[in-house]
N, C-alpha and C positions, 0 to 999 in steps of 0.2 A: 504494500500500500504506500502510495506516494504522499508525503507530507506537503501541506500548503506552503510552509516556510522552509527555506534552506538553512544551512548552517550559518551562512553569512547574515541572514535575517536575525537569527538569535544573537549573534555577536553584536549587531547594531542595536538591538533591543536592550541587551544587558549593558552596553556602553552608555546608552541614554539613561537607563535606570541608575547607573553609577554616578552620572553627572547630576541627576536630581538629588540623590542622597548627599553628594558633595556640596551642592548648593544649599541644602537645608542645614548641613553641618556648619557651613560658613555663616549662616544666619544666626546660629545659636550664640548665647552669651550676652554680655553687656548688661546683665542684671546687677542688682545691688543687694547686699545682705541686709541692709537696713532700708525699709521701704520709704523712709522719710528723707533719704539722701538721693539726690539726682545724680545719675551716672551718664555723662555725655558720650560714653563709648557706644551707646545704641545708635548713634548717628554717624558711625565710621563709614568710609567708602566701601569697605568690605561688606557690610550688612545692607547698605542702601543701594549699591550699584552692582558690585561684582557677583554677589550671591544670587540675586534674581536673574541676572544674565546667564549664569551657569545653569540655573533651573530651567530657563526657557530653552537653552541649547539642549538640555537633556530631553525635554518634551519633543523638540524637533527631531532629535535622534531616534526617539521611539516611533514617531510618525514615519520617518524614513525607513526604519527597520520593518515596519508593517507594510509599507508600500513598495519596498525594493523588490525588483524582479531581476533575476540573473539573466545575462544576455545568452541567447540561444545561438548555437552554431548554425551555419547554413545547412549542414548535412542533417541535423536533427529536426529542422523545421520543414523538411520536404516530406 
């Protein structure tokens, strides 16, 4: 039985998933032990810019992994 996805599709899907996890890990932190003290670390470029871009790239990677079709040779398409 032939699978809908190839090995390359699964690699792209797992790469996208890893990027999403990395993006959420980059967003973590910046809290304060004392809730009455403001910590400006929550507004770092890492949490405001880099992490969301990494997450979006991960979602794009998953979409590409689902939509990817391997190229077929001339001989197999006849």
